[in-house]
C-alpha atoms as one frame of an Amber mdcrd trajectory, in Angstrom:
protein
   0.000   0.000   0.000   1.295   3.443  -0.852   0.900   5.929   1.983  -0.237
   9.384   0.886   2.549  11.731   1.848   0.226  14.189   3.573  -1.157  11.387
   5.740   2.318  10.226   6.639   3.384  13.640   7.880   0.142  14.148   9.772
   0.785  10.907  11.638   4.324  11.955  12.450   3.426  15.240  14.041  -0.139
  15.186  15.272   0.239  13.095  18.416  -2.416  10.624  17.272  -2.471   7.494
  15.160  -4.048   7.713  11.747  -6.347   4.913  10.759  -5.293   3.448   7.463
  -1.720   4.712   7.497  -0.267   2.739  10.383   2.349   5.396  10.981   2.606
   6.089  14.671   2.523   9.588  15.987   5.486  11.380  17.409   5.450  11.937
  21.123   4.932  15.641  20.684   2.238  18.111  21.587   1.967  20.089  18.406
  -0.705  22.698  17.823  -3.570  21.640  15.624  -2.493  21.228  12.037  -3.637
  23.754   9.522  -4.719  22.413   6.153  -2.043  24.533   4.497   0.660  22.419
   6.144  -0.531  19.187   4.560   1.694  19.544   1.560   3.318  16.562  -0.107
   6.527  15.884   1.793   8.788  12.891   1.825   8.631   9.836  -0.381   5.526
   7.983  -1.491   6.234   4.577   0.050   4.968   1.056  -0.749   4.856   0.079
   2.933   3.426   1.195   6.261   5.564   1.687   9.369   4.226   0.542  12.743
   6.088   1.388  15.949   6.722  -1.423  18.432   5.985   0.807  21.435   2.448
   1.309  20.113   1.815  -2.392  19.492   0.554  -5.008  21.954   3.482  -6.289
  24.004   4.505  -7.813  27.314   8.078  -6.642  26.784   9.861  -3.660  28.305
   9.355  -0.298  26.652  12.465   1.860  26.278  12.588   5.634  26.053  11.933
   8.191  24.937  15.586   9.215  25.195  18.010  11.432  23.272  21.162  10.085
  24.955  23.754   9.343  22.269  24.671   5.691  21.879  21.572   4.225  23.527
  18.913   1.949  22.088  15.955   4.318  22.511  17.866   7.288  21.104  18.687
   5.375  17.913  15.107   4.179  17.498  12.539   5.972  15.378  10.283   8.042
  17.621  13.081   7.588  20.251  11.301   4.536  21.677  11.543   0.765  21.302
  10.582  -2.492  23.044  12.975  -5.086  24.477  11.911  -8.742  24.519  13.282
 -11.611  26.584  12.183 -15.250  26.781   8.443 -15.678  26.273   7.861 -12.031
  25.436   6.372 -10.663  22.243   5.309  -7.626  20.314   2.174  -8.019  18.207
   1.143  -5.709  15.385  -2.204  -5.359  13.668  -1.578  -5.453   9.931  -2.433
  -1.971   8.615  -3.614  -3.296   5.253  -3.071  -6.181   2.882   0.302  -7.609
   3.905   2.539 -10.437   2.736   5.976  -9.210   3.833   7.631  -7.461   6.761
  10.915  -5.655   7.306  11.822  -5.319  10.987  14.225  -2.870  12.638  15.807
  -4.738  15.559  18.879  -4.929  17.768  20.513  -7.866  19.527  23.595  -7.683
  21.779  26.999  -7.409  20.156  28.381 -10.803  19.131  25.034 -12.584  18.881
  23.111 -14.048  15.946  20.067 -16.266  15.695  16.372 -16.169  14.924  13.130
 -14.644  16.142   9.815 -16.461  15.805   7.012 -15.003  13.687   3.307 -15.763
  14.170   0.399 -14.825  11.917  -3.051 -14.918  13.511  -1.746 -17.195  16.242
  -0.044 -19.687  13.922   3.723 -19.975  14.096   5.425 -19.720  10.715   7.909
 -22.374   9.661  10.292 -19.617   8.623  11.682 -17.259  11.245  13.293 -13.851
  11.155  17.087 -14.121  10.894  18.833 -11.656  13.212  22.466 -10.763  13.798
  24.643  -8.103  15.389  27.196  -8.581  12.599  26.354  -5.303  10.867  25.705
  -3.291  14.023  27.787  -1.696  16.794  30.031   0.338  14.521  32.978   2.246
  16.009  34.590   5.239  14.281  37.186   6.416  16.776  38.724   8.807  14.213
  35.478  10.808  14.113  35.680  13.093  17.130  32.601  12.946  19.311  31.298
   9.672  17.912  30.441   6.686  20.052  29.551   3.117  19.220  26.534   3.571
  16.980  24.332   1.931  14.367  22.861  -0.300  17.052  19.997  -1.534  14.862
  19.768  -3.623  11.723  16.909  -4.728   9.458  15.653  -8.211   8.628  13.045
  -8.816   5.951  10.733 -11.785   5.516   8.026 -12.800   3.067   5.269 -14.428
   5.099   4.274 -17.065   2.556   0.680 -15.877   2.762  -1.324 -12.717   2.245
  -3.394 -11.349   5.121  -5.805  -8.473   5.364  -5.986  -5.425   7.557  -6.215
  -6.279  11.244  -4.386  -9.603  10.998  -2.180 -10.292  14.024   1.521 -10.433
  13.202   3.578 -11.307  16.253   7.317 -11.387  16.894   8.004 -13.664  19.861
  11.014 -14.998  21.741  10.578 -18.770  21.888  12.890 -21.388  23.342  14.939
 -21.736  20.163  15.482 -17.976  19.931  18.739 -17.506  21.834  20.219 -14.260
  20.452  18.399 -11.994  22.895  17.485  -9.816  24.491  15.827  -8.574  21.294
  14.983  -4.890  20.944  12.333  -4.102  18.335  12.076  -0.568  16.983   9.376
  -0.931  14.353   8.196  -2.920  11.363   7.463  -2.089   7.751   4.370  -3.894
   6.497   4.076  -4.373   2.762   2.061  -6.134   0.090   4.811  -7.144  -2.327
   3.790  -7.772  -5.927   4.787 -11.053  -7.526   8.079 -11.440  -9.341   8.163
  -9.752 -12.744   8.725 -11.775 -15.894  11.667 -11.528 -18.256  11.347  -8.715
 -20.815  11.291  -9.757 -24.438  14.630  -9.542 -26.200  16.630  -9.387 -22.975
  19.624 -11.558 -22.120  19.332 -13.517 -18.877  22.417 -13.784 -16.724  21.534
 -17.410 -15.964  21.843 -18.187 -19.685  25.464 -17.091 -19.338  26.068 -19.308
 -16.312  25.111 -17.130 -13.341  24.265 -19.212 -10.256  20.948 -18.207  -8.581
  21.823 -20.168  -5.426  24.805 -17.953  -4.603  27.125 -20.932  -4.293  29.346
 -19.882  -7.189  30.571 -16.463  -8.222  28.522 -14.911 -11.035  30.666 -11.878
 -11.898  31.890 -13.272 -15.215  28.455 -14.453 -16.292  26.890 -11.063 -15.578
  29.624  -9.214 -17.455  29.268 -11.599 -20.401  25.555 -10.810 -20.630  26.292
  -7.069 -20.397  28.909  -7.224 -23.138  26.487  -9.040 -25.445  23.719  -6.513
 -24.810  25.881  -3.406 -25.071  26.128  -3.183 -28.837  22.371  -2.878 -29.219
  21.774  -0.873 -26.051  19.849  -3.876 -24.830  18.611  -5.227 -21.518  20.254
  -7.710 -19.175  17.786  -9.730 -17.107  18.457 -10.639 -13.466  15.895 -13.328
 -12.579  14.801 -14.235  -9.074  17.688 -15.642  -7.070  20.692 -14.743  -4.969
  23.746 -14.164  -7.142  27.170 -13.809  -5.553  29.263 -11.129  -7.276  32.829
 -11.045  -5.999  34.177  -8.632  -8.606  33.031  -5.399 -10.222  31.042  -4.972
 -13.423  31.027  -2.380 -16.216  27.394  -1.681 -17.181  28.031   1.187 -19.652
  25.212   1.653 -22.140  23.071  -1.211 -20.840  19.864  -1.693 -18.855  20.032
  -4.142 -15.934  16.550  -5.139 -14.810  15.507  -7.503 -12.032  12.320  -9.341
 -11.134  11.845  -7.012  -8.150  13.898  -5.952  -5.141  12.354  -8.701  -3.004
  13.319 -11.367  -5.564  16.510 -10.581  -7.499  19.504 -10.086  -5.222  23.147
  -9.423  -6.029  25.370 -10.303  -3.078  28.064  -7.676  -3.496  29.833  -5.076
  -1.382  31.458  -3.347  -4.359  29.521  -3.758  -7.591  30.385  -0.802  -9.859
  33.705   1.075  -9.726  34.153   3.420 -12.691  36.123   6.704 -12.471  34.383
   7.924 -15.650  31.482   5.757 -16.698  30.306   5.728 -20.280  26.741   6.688
 -19.385  23.240   5.598 -20.342  23.243   3.011 -17.562  19.753   1.993 -16.433
  19.460  -0.039 -13.224  15.990  -1.240 -12.203  14.267  -3.445  -9.642  16.819
  -5.576  -7.811  18.626  -5.674  -4.470  22.313  -5.259  -3.730  23.196  -6.599
  -0.302  26.764  -6.425   0.936  28.889  -7.723   3.778  30.250  -4.447   5.158
  30.476  -4.694   8.940  32.758  -1.759   9.780  33.484   1.629   8.255  36.820
   1.965   6.469  36.909   5.246   4.573  39.767   4.140   2.327  37.725   1.170
   1.105  35.555   1.385  -2.056  32.856  -0.840  -0.536  30.018   1.025  -2.215
  27.308  -0.104  -4.616  28.500   2.591  -7.043  31.969   4.011  -6.499  32.689
   6.748  -9.030  30.623   7.420 -12.123  27.792   5.828 -14.058  28.247   8.435
 -16.760  25.691  10.903 -18.116  21.979  10.233 -18.588  21.831   7.245 -16.246
  18.999   6.006 -14.008  18.949   4.085 -10.711  15.405   3.095  -9.754  13.603
   0.546  -7.611  16.683  -0.869  -5.864  17.171  -2.177  -2.320  20.668  -1.315
  -1.006  21.806  -2.747   2.330  24.954  -3.550   4.334  27.295  -1.406   2.254
  29.588   1.444   3.226  27.893   3.939   0.879  25.021   3.389  -1.486  26.253
   5.703  -4.253  29.550   7.605  -3.900  29.485   9.655  -7.082  32.495  11.335
  -8.668  33.307  12.018 -12.301  30.587  12.680 -14.865  27.097  11.886 -13.604
  25.270  14.643 -15.489  21.484  14.240 -15.690  21.527  11.214 -13.380  18.163
  10.248 -11.852  18.100   8.281  -8.572  14.519   7.513  -7.590  12.230   5.068
  -5.782  15.067   3.267  -3.990  15.427   1.970  -0.429  18.709   2.343   1.481
  19.275   0.499   4.784  22.035  -0.106   7.311  25.001   1.610   5.671  28.164
   2.431   7.617  28.564   5.843   5.936  26.505   7.981   3.515  23.439   6.911
   1.624  24.326   8.977  -1.465  27.071  11.559  -1.892  27.468  13.760  -4.978
  31.196  14.234  -4.500  31.747  17.108  -6.943  31.103  17.683 -10.680  27.414
  16.686 -10.506  25.169  18.604 -12.897  21.367  18.350 -13.025  21.257  15.273
 -10.795  17.765  14.483  -9.492  17.528  12.413  -6.291  13.856  11.900  -5.494
  11.339   9.682  -3.765  13.908   7.519  -1.969  13.705   6.028   1.532  16.924
   6.054   3.573  17.285   4.615   7.048  20.059   3.867   9.535  22.943   5.425
   7.638  26.286   5.957   9.385  26.860   9.449   7.980  24.859  12.022   6.006
  21.929  10.216   4.412  22.055  12.516   1.363  24.966  14.848   0.654  26.327
  17.126  -2.044  30.029  17.782  -1.471  31.715  20.102  -3.964  35.253  18.780
  -3.843  37.451  19.212  -6.961  34.506  20.749  -8.833  31.180  22.303  -7.906
  27.951  20.338  -7.825  25.551  22.412  -9.932  21.817  22.700 -10.509  21.017
  19.462  -8.679  18.076  18.584  -6.446  17.138  16.407  -3.471  13.324  16.201
  -3.516  10.592  14.190  -1.770  12.914  11.813   0.046  12.168  10.273   3.451
  15.100   9.902   5.843  14.920   8.157   9.218  17.606   7.852  11.889  20.969
   8.746  10.403  23.083   7.540  13.326  25.862  10.077  12.688  25.794  13.461
  10.948  22.884  14.973   9.039  19.773  13.898   7.255  20.657  16.125   4.291
  23.909  18.067   3.904  25.014  20.540   1.251  28.755  21.243   1.416  29.403
  23.950  -1.167  28.089  24.016  -4.730  26.101  26.266  -7.032  22.339  26.670
  -7.513  21.242  23.637  -5.508  17.770  22.706  -4.254  16.510  20.751  -1.230
  12.725  20.546  -1.270   9.772  18.618   0.143  11.850  16.081   2.078  10.887
  14.465   5.383  13.731  13.918   7.879  13.255  12.448  11.345  15.307  11.434
  14.375  18.861  12.535  13.691  21.085  11.122  16.381  24.587  12.578  16.786
  26.887  15.221  15.287  24.290  16.606  12.928  20.817  17.928  12.278  18.013
  17.621   9.791  19.448  19.849   7.046  22.928  21.413   6.961  23.896  24.141
   4.483  27.629  24.456   4.954  30.972  25.632   3.645  32.848  22.941   5.547
  35.399  21.739   3.008  36.853  18.470   4.396  39.581  18.828   1.728  40.731
  20.852  -1.255  40.120  22.177  -3.793  36.684  23.000  -2.406  34.016  25.072
  -4.139  31.973  27.104  -1.621  28.280  27.819  -1.852  27.403  30.076  -4.780
  24.379  31.225  -6.723  21.073  30.428  -5.010  20.622  27.608  -2.511  16.903
  26.829  -2.184  15.564  24.952   0.847  11.782  24.756   0.710   8.821  22.752
   1.919  10.810  20.312   4.065   9.552  18.829   7.335  12.009  17.951  10.111
  10.818  15.883  13.079  12.969  15.437  16.205  16.098  16.559  14.364  19.183
  18.259  15.745  21.695  16.667  18.065  24.443  17.393  20.553  27.954  18.045
  19.261  30.371  17.276  22.109  33.254  18.697  20.036  32.030  22.266  20.449
  32.636  24.203  23.647  29.967  23.866  26.335  28.492  20.917  24.427  26.712
  23.101  21.893  24.144  21.287  19.781  23.324  21.301  16.102  19.964  22.833
  15.284  17.354  21.140  13.154  18.490  23.427  10.308  22.097  24.637  10.339
  23.825  27.258   8.190  27.558  26.876   8.797  30.407  29.097   7.537  32.876
  26.470   8.745  35.821  27.183   6.407  34.519  30.037   4.243  32.068  32.882
   4.806  28.648  32.266   3.272  27.771  34.845   0.633  25.492  32.775  -1.597
  21.775  33.549  -1.571  20.443  30.949   0.883  16.648  30.888   0.747  14.550
  28.978   3.298  10.855  28.910   2.404   7.926  27.211   4.158   9.943  24.650
   6.087   8.499  22.981   9.146  10.446  22.059  12.301   8.688  19.754  14.757
   9.923  18.815  18.252  13.580  19.695  17.815  15.508  18.591  20.919  17.474
  21.842  20.724  17.064  24.796  18.342  15.173  25.097  15.075  17.525  27.321
  12.999  21.231  27.766  13.710  23.712  30.219  12.158  27.289  29.334  13.083
  30.918  29.059  12.074  31.711  25.549  13.230  35.405  26.312  12.849  35.122
  28.931  15.596  36.670  31.823  13.649  33.566  34.003  13.395  33.238  33.782
   9.609  30.091  35.481   8.407  26.786  33.876   7.509  24.971  36.434   5.380
  22.472  36.856   2.542  20.130  34.365   4.258  16.344  34.703   4.247  13.776
  32.615   6.095  10.241  33.133   4.829   7.218  31.196   6.032   6.932  27.871
   7.770   6.547  26.911  11.395   8.443  25.787  14.469   6.322  23.406  16.534
   8.417  22.616  19.576  12.108  23.361  20.203  14.010  22.469  23.352  16.004
  25.695  23.541  15.364  28.512  21.044  13.795  29.160  17.671  16.905  30.887
  16.253  20.470  30.232  17.459  23.030  32.742  16.116  26.670  32.102  17.064
  28.741  33.892  14.454  28.814  37.191  12.577  26.549  38.113   9.678  22.844
  38.564   9.177  19.582  36.863   8.253  16.089  38.169   7.536  13.094  36.280
   8.916   9.440  36.782   7.978   6.174  34.892   8.436   7.581  32.250  10.790
   5.246  31.093  13.562   6.598  29.314  16.627   5.088  27.482  19.585   6.400
  25.240  22.343   9.777  26.995  22.564  11.754  25.779  25.562  13.710  28.848
  26.684  13.544  31.917  24.445  12.875  32.954  20.895  16.476  33.873  20.092
  19.982  33.084  21.336  22.313  35.662  19.740  25.954  35.501  20.803  28.520
  35.838  18.024  31.735  33.912  18.662  34.520  34.821  19.199  33.442  38.457
  18.728  31.294  40.705  16.566  27.549  40.544  16.060  24.808  38.856  14.086
  21.851  40.902  12.830  18.614  38.942  12.941  16.253  41.150  10.978  12.635
  40.493  11.878  10.195  41.165   9.075   6.419  40.994   9.247   4.234  38.005
  10.042   6.370  36.426  12.775   4.881  35.112  16.007   5.795  33.087  19.082
   9.531  33.836  19.247   9.786  37.428  20.440  12.065  36.958  23.458  15.876
  36.837  23.504  18.021  34.809  25.899  19.930  37.162  28.171  23.683  36.706
  28.319  25.876  34.236  26.476  25.911  31.332  28.882  24.674  28.365  26.885
  20.997  27.619  27.347  19.868  24.100  28.235  16.512  22.801  26.977  13.536
  23.992  28.962   9.905  23.479  29.747   8.289  24.710  26.545   9.835  21.864
  24.621   8.413  18.419  24.032  11.845  16.848  24.322  14.093  15.541  27.113
  13.479  18.249  29.759   9.799  17.302  29.958  10.706  13.630  29.953  13.425
  11.810  31.846  15.886  14.510  32.963  18.518  11.899  33.854  18.629  10.125
  30.470  22.214   9.990  29.237  23.445  12.407  31.912  26.729  11.887  33.805
  26.243   9.551  36.758  28.681   8.376  39.433  28.587   5.722  42.138  30.536
   5.097  45.308  31.404   1.654  43.916  30.464  -0.920  41.299  31.269  -4.548
  40.505  32.384  -6.109  37.218  30.507  -4.594  34.250  27.571  -3.430  36.393
  28.581   0.220  36.271  26.715   3.408  37.114  26.211   4.466  33.476  23.928
   1.459  32.968  21.280   3.302  34.977  20.868   6.132  32.437  21.230   4.180
  29.173  17.510   3.613  28.564  17.913  -0.179  28.716  16.123  -1.815  31.648
  18.079  -5.049  31.129  21.461  -3.532  32.044  22.032  -2.520  35.663  24.360
  -1.108  38.322  25.439  -3.069  41.359  27.533  -1.682  44.194  30.232  -3.440
  46.168  28.689  -6.239  48.201  28.294  -6.221  51.983  29.339  -2.599  52.282
  26.884   0.123  53.322  26.003   2.878  52.614  26.315   3.152  48.825  25.215
   6.040  46.641  24.379   6.854  43.040  24.473  10.505  41.891  23.249  11.943
  38.595  24.202  15.387  37.281  21.256  16.971  35.438  23.588  19.542  33.827
  21.869  22.576  35.309  19.416  23.297  38.083  16.091  21.681  37.193  12.720
  21.388  38.864  12.470  17.829  40.246   9.286  16.272  41.570   9.366  12.523
  40.879  11.900   9.691  40.621  11.229   6.354  38.930  13.630   3.561  39.902
  13.755   0.262  38.038  15.316  -3.170  38.249  15.464  -5.587  35.289  11.941
  -6.787  34.477  12.891 -10.461  34.237  11.136 -12.723  36.730  14.583 -14.071
  37.621  14.741 -11.029  39.876  12.659 -11.837  42.919  10.792  -9.241  44.935
  13.094  -7.152  47.113  12.966  -4.018  49.220  15.823  -1.541  49.151  16.168
   1.196  51.737  16.835   4.383  49.799  17.040   8.072  50.677  17.048  10.940
  48.162  19.335  13.964  48.457  19.843  17.006  46.253  22.518  19.622  45.633
  22.891  22.692  43.439  26.709  22.681  43.543  27.693  19.015  43.919  29.219
  19.488  47.366  26.491  20.500  49.821  23.521  18.095  49.878  20.137  18.319
  51.589  17.570  15.594  52.102  14.697  15.496  49.604  13.118  12.213  50.773
  14.025  10.274  53.895  15.362   6.722  53.988  12.501   4.284  53.459  11.889
   0.828  52.076  11.298   0.929  48.306   9.769  -2.321  47.065  10.600  -3.742
  43.625   8.113  -6.424  42.564   8.438  -8.280  39.211   4.669  -8.573  39.186
   4.389  -4.809  38.781   7.380  -4.213  36.525  10.102  -4.115  39.212   9.569
  -0.361  39.499   9.516   1.926  42.524   8.355   5.542  42.310   9.409   8.230
  44.779   7.294  11.394  44.679   8.763  14.342  46.548   6.492  16.379  48.841
   6.971  19.366  46.533   9.020  20.202  43.452  12.639  21.114  44.245  15.169
  22.958  42.089  18.366  20.938  42.095  21.162  19.917  39.751  22.590  16.820
  41.453  20.220  14.072  42.622  21.683  11.380  44.877  20.246   8.047  45.967
  21.734   6.604  49.158  21.245   2.845  49.672  21.540   1.334  53.162  19.847
  -2.077  52.816  18.544  -4.592  50.266  16.483  -7.662  51.195  17.308  -9.412
  47.898  21.084  -8.992  47.655  23.725  -7.396  49.907  24.334  -4.442  47.576
  22.674  -1.441  46.003  21.110  -2.360  42.652  19.388  -0.315  39.953  18.820
  -0.706  36.214  17.166   2.617  35.369  17.375   5.899  37.266  14.740   8.313
  35.956  14.116  11.858  37.173  11.047  13.889  36.201   9.830  17.435  36.677
   6.256  16.356  37.392
């Protein structure tokens, strides 16, 4: 089923579920939608996404959390469900369904299966799961942590069911890779395999092996060479074809039976510095074996050039470093209707020289760097467009990034849940190398919707974040005409628009206009100006702003002129001073949720791997344990700034292996980390598996404090302090 784009965005931002779309709502409190905002944004998709946290389950719900490197933070909607033995998550099919694609995580080093049930009947086939392609480390990228915690597994059900059918994922006795964390599922009615086009040359006729046992590189190239003279078509029938080498597809059409049927097992399929062009690639999957990111490696589906007037359409790209890393001549290239999953770096990067490239109606998820990027290295990208793409959870960097280039357009895209070191859309002069061609001409950014985008950048002083939309004069002042029109920012954890020199030299951002659009929830400010220059803003409405309308502190000196035109509303105030502002109460993001999520936490002691940080990682199955037979013990979380605290939720792992126990716990608070006062006296706090192994402490009245300490003096279940999740709330 194809989801209407307007329905998809309504589900993302309205706070309710939409019947017939299956897309779950974001956990935001947006103002009522106006009909004028229901424009076509994002890709038109052949599947429906259902969130695990909104499905029936007896598992443990995680999140919401924005703490980098945690399971809930890397999940769509910042929430997920963890399953252990006997637990399940059960979805109601949103429409006619015969296939699923599940976003999941299992602990590092584990592989196995997960049982699938349809209407109560267990399927003979199970979902294959592995951590092989997850838990990526990029120590050379400052500020990164282990990331890409999730992977995707797809399965055809062997039957077609209607709307409302029960599709259950369950941990049975044979499923030993757990605990299993389920983010969401894509539910699809996949058409049957297409037939061979007349006059085409089948790769199996040239000896290609559809079982994947033998290498098919030579057979595929033989078919291509035979078809090239007539500009013909090479047919890839249903099967799994192992391709250990690269192919040269110049001047030929490669067509598969469908991306669920025809699969090329290759980590490095096309490597052409200057392709001959007129390459047409349709309707097959390329699935690689890339498990770590090595930037010197060409482990990309396309590395280099397809040549002018080429098309890439209807592909499924997974487990590669980059989907398409494009250099050389790619003039008039069209990349459309593709699905990108689980890449260790970019989804697509126009790495200079691109002219009139159209990238449209693609779905990109779980990339390890910018999902879509134009990078004008060696020559400028010119007159190219990213339009109507849907991007979910880039685990590092930005949803969409423009690094230099001339007359470029970013329009009608939907980006959600950026995770670390980036935001929804970045317009930047960061060069990363030379020769670099800075932004020039007109850069048009219009009609995009950004949901829960923006992220902390620990490399910048005072832990400054990236805004949902960032304009960055990193290596060169911005003088191009940068035009933002009718963009929509929803529930940004930090700011909506940011003007900055990420290099810290105060280079100017100027000639920028923002006209129209809305800001519907921002943790800190609507506009964050941190360098010199100017921008003009008109007709921008804002609501749910956490601290103030504007933060304006040019660094290291100088000033930024934010010129307010007519038609603005909801962001009149300016933050006083230049101390960095933490998210506040007007936002729908972490400050109104768990204040302790991902914050620094210390303990008087710990044993083995049961360390204090386990209590703020959003995973109820990891826990802290103090030294045994030694009292008192304490656990202290730093909220980062003085916050209003009213309620604490303390958790132990939900497994029934943890028997009921009572721990004697007192609560203390401090504004400076040295002088503490009692907030709640020592009392027995009972943790009962029958009620989720959770104890709630409600303070007599809200208290402003920065440091919150738990002091443990007894435990009836084990001679130590124990805690899996330490949650602090303002209400």
